[in-house]
C-alpha positions in Angstrom: -10.0 -16.2 5.3 -10.0 -18.9 2.6 -7.6 -20.8 0.8 -7.1 -21.7 -3.0 -8.0 -25.3 -4.3 -5.8 -27.8 -6.2 -6.7 -30.9 -8.2 -8.3 -33.8 -6.6 -6.6 -37.4 -6.7 -9.1 -39.5 -4.9 -12.9 -40.0 -5.0 -15.3 -42.2 -3.1 -16.1 -44.2 -6.5 -12.4 -45.0 -7.0 -11.8 -46.0 -3.4 -14.7 -48.4 -3.6 -13.7 -49.9 -6.8 -10.4 -50.4 -5.7 -11.3 -52.3 -2.5 -10.0 -49.8 -0.1 -12.9 -49.6 2.1 -12.4 -53.2 3.3 -8.7 -52.6 3.8 -9.2 -49.4 5.9 -12.0 -50.9 7.9 -9.6 -53.7 9.0 -6.9 -51.4 9.9 -8.9 -49.0 11.9 -11.5 -50.5 14.5 -12.8 -46.9 14.9 -14.4 -47.0 11.3 -17.3 -48.9 12.4 -20.0 -47.6 9.9 -22.8 -47.8 12.7 -20.8 -45.4 15.0 -19.8 -43.0 12.2 -23.3 -42.8 11.3 -24.5 -42.2 14.7 -22.2 -39.1 15.0 -23.1 -37.9 11.5 -26.7 -38.1 12.3 -26.7 -36.8 15.7 -24.9 -33.7 14.3 -27.2 -33.4 11.6 -30.1 -33.2 13.9 -28.4 -30.8 16.5 -29.0 -27.0 16.8 -26.5 -26.5 19.3 -24.0 -24.9 17.2 -26.6 -22.5 15.6 -27.7 -21.5 19.0 -24.2 -20.7 20.1 -23.5 -18.7 16.9 -26.5 -16.7 17.9 -25.2 -16.1 21.3 -21.7 -15.1 19.8 -22.7 -12.7 17.1 -25.8 -11.1 18.8 -24.5 -10.7 22.3 -21.0 -10.3 21.8 -20.7 -8.6 18.5 -17.6 -7.8 16.5 -14.3 -9.4 18.0 -11.1 -7.7 16.6 -8.1 -8.8 18.5 -7.5 -6.6 21.5 -11.2 -5.4 21.9 -13.8 -5.6 24.6 -15.7 -8.0 22.2 -12.8 -10.3 21.7 -12.3 -10.5 25.5 -16.0 -11.2 26.0 -15.8 -13.9 23.4 -13.2 -15.8 25.1 -15.2 -15.8 28.4 -18.4 -16.9 26.5 -16.9 -19.6 24.6 -14.9 -20.9 27.6 -17.8 -20.9 29.9 -19.8 -22.9 27.5 -17.3 -25.6 26.8 -17.1 -26.2 30.4 -20.7 -26.6 30.7 -20.3 -29.5 28.2 -17.8 -31.2 30.7 -14.6 -30.4 28.5 -11.3 -29.6 30.3 -10.8 -25.9 29.3 -7.5 -24.1 29.3 -7.0 -20.6 28.4 -3.5 -20.1 26.5 -2.2 -16.5 26.9 -1.4 -14.5 23.6 -0.3 -11.2 23.1 -2.4 -9.5 20.2 -2.0 -6.4 18.1 -4.6 -3.6 19.1 -5.5 -1.6 16.0 -8.6 0.5 16.2 -10.2 2.6 13.3 -11.2 6.2 13.6 -12.6 8.6 11.3 -12.6 7.3 7.7 -13.9 9.6 4.8 -13.2 10.2 1.1 -14.4 13.1 -0.9 -13.5 13.7 -4.7 -13.0 17.4 -4.7 -11.5 18.1 -8.2 -11.8 16.3 -11.7 -12.0 17.3 -15.3 -15.6 18.5 -16.0 -16.6 19.0 -12.3 -19.4 21.6 -12.1 -18.8 24.4 -9.6 -19.4 23.6 -6.0 -20.1 20.0 -6.8 -17.9 17.1 -4.8 -18.5 13.4 -4.7 -18.4 11.3 -1.6 -16.7 7.8 -1.9 -17.4 4.9 0.6 -14.3 3.5 2.0 -12.8 1.8 5.2 -9.3 1.6 6.6 -7.7 -1.5 6.2 -6.0 -3.4 9.1 -2.7 -1.9 10.0 -3.1 1.3 8.1 -1.3 4.4 9.2 -3.2 7.8 9.6 -3.6 11.0 8.0 -3.5 14.1 9.9 -7.0 14.9 11.6 -7.6 17.3 8.8 -7.0 14.7 6.3 -4.9 15.0 3.0 -5.5 16.4 -0.5 -3.7 14.6 -3.0 -4.0 13.4 -6.8 -5.1 9.9 -7.5 -3.1 7.5 -9.6 -4.9 4.4 -10.9 -3.1 1.3 -11.6 -4.2 -2.3 -12.4 -1.2 -4.3 -11.9 2.1 -4.4 -10.1 3.7 -4.0 -13.4 1.9 -0.9 -14.2 2.7 0.3 -10.7 6.3 -0.1 -11.5 6.2 1.2 -14.7 4.7 4.4 -13.5 7.0 4.7 -10.5 7.9 8.2 -11.3 4.5 9.6 -11.0 3.8 7.8 -7.5 5.4 10.3 -5.0 3.0 12.3 -3.0 -0.1 10.8 -4.9 -2.7 8.3 -3.6 -2.3 5.0 -5.3 -5.6 3.3 -6.3 -5.2 -0.5 -7.2 -8.4 -1.0 -9.2 -8.2 -4.6 -9.6 -11.7 -6.7 -9.9 -12.3 -9.8 -8.0 -13.1 -12.7 -10.6 -16.8 -13.7 -9.6 -17.0 -15.9 -12.6 -14.0 -17.8 -11.4 -15.8 -18.0 -7.8 -18.9 -19.3 -9.3 -17.1 -22.2 -10.9 -15.7 -23.4 -7.8 -12.6 -21.4 -7.6 -13.2 -18.7 -5.1 -10.2 -19.2 -3.2 -8.2 -18.7 -6.4 -10.0 -15.5 -7.3 -9.6 -14.4 -3.8 -5.9 -15.0 -3.7 -5.4 -13.2 -7.0 -7.4 -10.1 -5.7 -6.1 -9.8 -2.2 -2.5 -9.8 -3.4 -3.2 -6.1 -4.0 -4.5 -5.6 -0.6 -1.5 -7.3 1.1 1.3 -6.1 -0.9 0.0 -3.0 -2.7 0.1 -0.5 0.1 3.5 -1.7 1.0 4.8 -1.1 -2.6 3.2 2.3 -2.9 4.7 3.4 0.4 8.2 2.4 -0.8 7.6 4.5 -4.0 6.7 7.6 -1.9 3.0 7.4 -2.1 0.8 9.6 0.4 -1.9 6.8 0.6 -3.2 3.8 -0.9 -6.7 2.4 -1.9 -7.7 -1.0 -2.9 -10.8 -1.9 -4.9 -13.0 -4.1 -2.4 -12.0 -7.7 -2.6 -15.5 -9.3 -3.2 -18.0 -10.2 -5.9 -21.1 -8.4 -5.0 -21.3 -4.7 -6.1 -23.7 -3.2 -3.5 -21.4 -0.5 -2.7 -20.0 -2.0 0.6 -16.2 -2.2 1.4 -14.1 -5.3 2.4 -11.7 -4.6 5.1 -8.7 -7.0 5.9 -4.9 -6.8 6.7 -2.0 -5.2 4.9 1.7 -6.1 5.1 2.5 -2.6 5.9 5.7 -2.3 8.1 5.8 -0.4 11.2 8.2 2.3 9.7 6.1 2.9 6.5 2.6 3.0 7.7 0.9 5.2 5.2 -3.0 5.5 5.2 -4.5 2.6 3.4 -8.4 1.8 2.7 -10.6 -0.4 0.9 -12.9 1.4 -1.5 -16.1 0.1 -2.8 -16.4 -1.6 -6.4 -18.4 1.2 -7.7 -16.3 4.2 -6.3 -13.0 2.4 -7.6 -14.6 2.1 -11.1 -16.0 5.8 -10.8 -12.3 7.0 -10.0 -11.0 5.0 -12.7 -13.4 6.4 -15.3 -12.8 10.1 -14.0 -9.0 9.6 -14.1 -9.4 8.7 -18.0 -10.8 12.2 -18.5 -7.9 14.0 -16.6 -6.2 14.5 -13.1 -8.6 13.6 -10.1 -8.1 14.9 -6.5 -9.3 13.2 -3.3 -9.6 14.5 0.1 -9.0 11.5 2.4 -9.3 11.2 6.1 -8.3 8.2 8.0 -7.3 8.2 11.8 -6.7 4.7 12.9 -4.4 3.9 16.0 -2.0 1.2 16.5 -2.3 0.7 20.5 0.2 -1.5 22.6 -0.1 -5.2 22.2 -3.0 -6.4 24.3 -3.5 -9.5 26.4 -5.8 -12.3 25.0 -6.1 -16.0 24.9 -6.7 -19.1 22.8 -9.6 -21.0 24.2 -8.6 -24.8 24.4 -11.0 -27.6 25.4 -10.0 -31.2 25.5 -12.7 -34.2 25.3 -10.1 -36.7 26.8 -9.6 -40.0 25.0 -9.0 -43.4 26.3 -6.0 -45.5 25.6 -4.2 -42.9 23.3 -5.3 -40.0 25.4 -2.0 -38.3 24.9 -2.4 -38.0 21.3 -4.6 -35.1 19.9 -7.0 -34.6 17.2 -7.4 -30.8 16.9 -10.6 -29.2 15.3 -10.8 -25.4 15.2 -12.2 -22.1 14.0 -11.0 -18.8 14.9 -12.5 -16.6 17.5 -11.6 -12.9 16.2 -13.3 -11.2 13.6 -12.9 -7.8 11.9 -15.0 -5.0 13.5 -17.4 -3.9 10.8 -19.8 -6.7 11.5 -20.2 -9.8 13.9 -18.1 -12.3 11.8 -20.9 -15.0 11.7 -19.2 -16.7 8.5 -15.5 -15.6 9.4 -15.3 -17.5 11.6 -18.1 -17.6 14.1 -19.4 -20.6 12.2 -16.1 -22.6 12.4 -16.0 -22.0 16.1 -19.3 -23.2 16.9 -19.0 -26.0 14.5 -15.9 -27.1 16.5 -17.9 -26.8 19.9 -20.7 -28.9 18.3 -18.2 -31.8 18.1 -17.8 -32.3 21.7 -21.6 -31.5 22.2 -22.4 -34.3 19.6 -20.1 -36.8 21.3 -21.5 -35.8 24.8 -25.0 -36.7 23.7 -23.8 -40.1 22.5 -21.7 -40.8 25.5 -18.9 -41.4 23.1 -15.3 -41.3 24.4 -12.6 -41.5 21.6 -9.3 -43.2 21.8 -7.5 -40.1 21.1 -8.2 -36.9 23.0 -10.2 -34.5 20.8 -9.2 -30.8 21.1 -11.3 -28.0 20.5 -9.3 -24.6 19.7 -11.1 -21.3 19.4 -8.0 -19.3 17.9 -7.4 -15.7 18.7 -5.9 -13.1 16.2 -6.2 -14.9 13.0 -7.4 -11.8 11.0 -4.6 -9.4 11.8 -1.6 -11.3 13.1 -2.0 -15.0 13.3 -0.3 -15.0 16.9 -2.7 -17.5 18.3 -1.7 -20.2 15.9 1.8 -19.2 16.1 1.9 -19.2 19.8 0.1 -22.6 20.0 2.7 -24.1 17.7 5.6 -22.7 19.9 4.2 -24.1 22.8 3.9 -27.5 21.6 6.6 -27.8 18.9 8.7 -30.3 21.1 5.8 -32.6 21.2 4.2 -31.8 17.7 4.3 -35.6 16.9 1.6 -36.2 19.4 -0.8 -34.1 17.3 -2.3 -36.8 15.2 -4.3 -34.5 12.8 -5.6 -30.8 12.8 -8.8 -29.5 11.2 -9.9 -26.1 10.9 -13.2 -24.6 9.4 -12.5 -21.1 8.2 -14.0 -20.8 4.6 -17.4 -19.8 5.5 -20.7 -21.5 6.0 -21.7 -22.5 2.6 -22.7 -26.0 2.0 -19.7 -28.5 2.6 -19.4 -31.3 -0.1 -16.7 -33.3 1.4 -13.1 -33.1 2.8 -9.7 -31.5 1.9 -6.8 -33.6 3.3 -3.3 -32.7 3.7 -2.1 -36.5 3.4 0.0 -38.4 1.4 -1.2 -40.5 -1.6 -0.5 -43.7 0.2 -2.5 -42.5 3.3 -5.5 -41.3 1.1 -6.9 -44.9 0.9 -7.4 -45.1 4.7 -10.1 -42.4 4.4 -12.6 -44.7 2.4 -14.6 -45.5 5.6 -15.0 -41.9 6.3 -16.1 -40.9 2.8 -18.5 -43.7 2.9 -20.0 -42.2 6.1 -20.4 -38.8 4.7 -21.7 -39.7 1.5 -25.5 -40.0 2.6 -25.4 -36.5 3.5 -23.9 -35.5 0.2 -20.5 -34.8 1.5 -18.3 -37.7 0.2 -16.0 -35.8 -1.9 -12.3 -36.2 -1.0 -9.5 -34.2 -2.2 -6.0 -35.1 -1.2 -3.4 -32.3 -1.4 0.1 -31.6 -0.3 -0.8 -28.4 1.5 -4.0 -27.4 3.2 -3.4 -25.0 5.8 -2.8 -21.5 6.0 -3.6 -19.1 9.0 -4.1 -20.8 12.3 -2.7 -24.2 11.3 0.2 -23.2 8.9 2.8 -23.6 11.6 1.4 -26.8 12.8 1.3 -28.3 9.3 5.0 -27.2 9.0 5.9 -29.0 11.9 4.4 -32.1 10.4 0.7 -32.2 11.5 -1.5 -33.6 8.8 -4.4 -30.9 8.2 -7.9 -31.1 7.0 -10.8 -28.7 6.3 -14.2 -28.9 4.8 -14.6 -28.9 1.0 -17.1 -25.9 0.7 -19.1 -24.2 -1.9 -17.7 -20.7 -1.2 -19.1 -19.0 -4.4 -20.9 -16.4 -2.7 -18.6 -16.1 0.5 -17.0 -13.0 -0.7 -20.2 -11.2 -0.9 -20.1 -11.0 3.0 -16.4 -11.6 3.9 -14.8 -8.9 5.9 -17.9 -6.6 5.5 -20.8 -4.9 7.2 -22.7 -7.8 6.0 -21.2 -10.6 7.8 -24.0 -11.3 10.2 -25.8 -14.1 11.8 -28.9 -14.1 9.4 -26.4 -14.8 6.5 -25.7 -18.4 7.9 -28.1 -21.1 6.7 -28.9 -23.3 9.7 -29.1 -26.5 7.7 -25.5 -25.8 6.2 -24.3 -25.1 9.6 -25.5 -28.6 10.9 -23.8 -30.0 7.9 -20.5 -28.3 8.9 -20.7 -29.7 12.2 -21.6 -33.2 11.1 -18.7 -33.2 8.8 -16.1 -32.0 11.5 -17.7 -34.2 14.2 -17.7 -37.4 11.9 -14.0 -36.7 10.8 -12.8 -36.0 14.3 -14.2 -39.4 15.5 -12.9 -41.2 12.7 -9.2 -39.7 13.2 -9.5 -40.1 16.9 -10.1 -43.7 16.5 -7.7 -44.7 13.8 -5.4 -47.6 14.4 -2.8 -47.1 11.4 -1.1 -43.7 11.4 -1.6 -41.4 8.5 2.0 -40.2 8.7 3.3 -36.7 8.8 2.5 -34.0 6.4 4.5 -33.4 3.2 5.4 -29.8 4.3 7.5 -31.6 7.2 9.4 -34.0 4.7 11.2 -31.1 3.3 9.3 -30.5 0.0 10.4 -27.0 -0.8 7.9 -26.2 -3.4 5.2 -27.4 -0.9 6.5 -25.1 1.8 6.6 -22.1 -0.7 2.8 -22.8 -1.6 2.0 -23.1 2.2 3.7 -19.7 2.7 1.8 -18.2 -0.3 -1.3 -19.4 1.1 -0.7 -17.9 4.5 0.1 -14.5 2.9 -3.3 -14.5 1.2 -5.3 -14.2 4.4 
């Protein structure tokens, strides 16, 4: 998953010119430049996260909630964190258990079709999709390019297959707005099938939400309700364009077979590992990634890289024999992709003591090079982070973007409870070439970039865990209705 970006309000240069660095150091004994540099440099030289990613992806494989792979990942990661000397807890979570079955599509009729000719289209079921009969369905395709067009053609929808042919804006992604591009396109994957179902469609297809046209499909969750689970699939960019061109000539009929199943909820776990603090051990700085992945590939970018970066925080501090003032807690979330129950379950369990969470950090935007931090803190608190920016600047990650809302997915509920949230500011321009596809594999992760992810996370965690001056609660918790609405919109665009 990925989140959309907003305007920066603080840079390292501005902080230094304003004299914030000296002020922040005085308020934060843990801002010692030498200690921060040691954490940064140790992480930059550490291949532990990359080795753990290879174990996770090659030995366990895909990890969709409820699967044997998800269960194996819980065991593997928990065992490894115990070896580091962390206090490990498995937090029970009931998760959805959805499995894909047969998935085929064939264009069987269109204007100008030669006798005996049919054309295969490449597609895959979307999470939460309903099923066709075993023999499939045959229906005419209606192509739309916006929700407004769908509503305008509502009278044509009943009994037909609705195709949302809406392209992902790669030009936008190339210019640093991949999250925004994703949010615009993924809205049709999330809400499109539900709207089509409400209008009586027999099925829904969504053009792949990605930039690379290599005839691969991008799966992901839908917002289909239990009582209207029509068959829903992602179709490749090329095949979506083909159906749109054929539809201009005349009626197009598709034979579609999807046989996924929604099984009873399964037992699973969040993996929680604490690196216990000293004089403020009851306060928590949380670092995290999500352990589950979609089932098409091994989830190296989404989000194995985030999980192993968080594991690398403890490994780095162990190597240095550093104990923070606050407890640093690693969480490998379960069920981010198709339910978000791990994050909500954690928040529900600690809601009464949410104020003990000093800050929360998640790395779930892929493994592209990090250039700095996005921070869900107040304008007044932003100046406190000048020492951290200075520590990250030598590795090219000194950029700092203060925002009202950071979190979606696993940290959204915590942020709503008032916990300030952080994430790396990443080059995600090519992330959606792999996101939720068969191509999200270990070889796509650059080891140098992964070391940088771990270094940004470890340095940030050490800084936060040793701060003396509080950074305050998040703006979401302060009753900002507009902010809360933006947080919800981000969460809906998983």
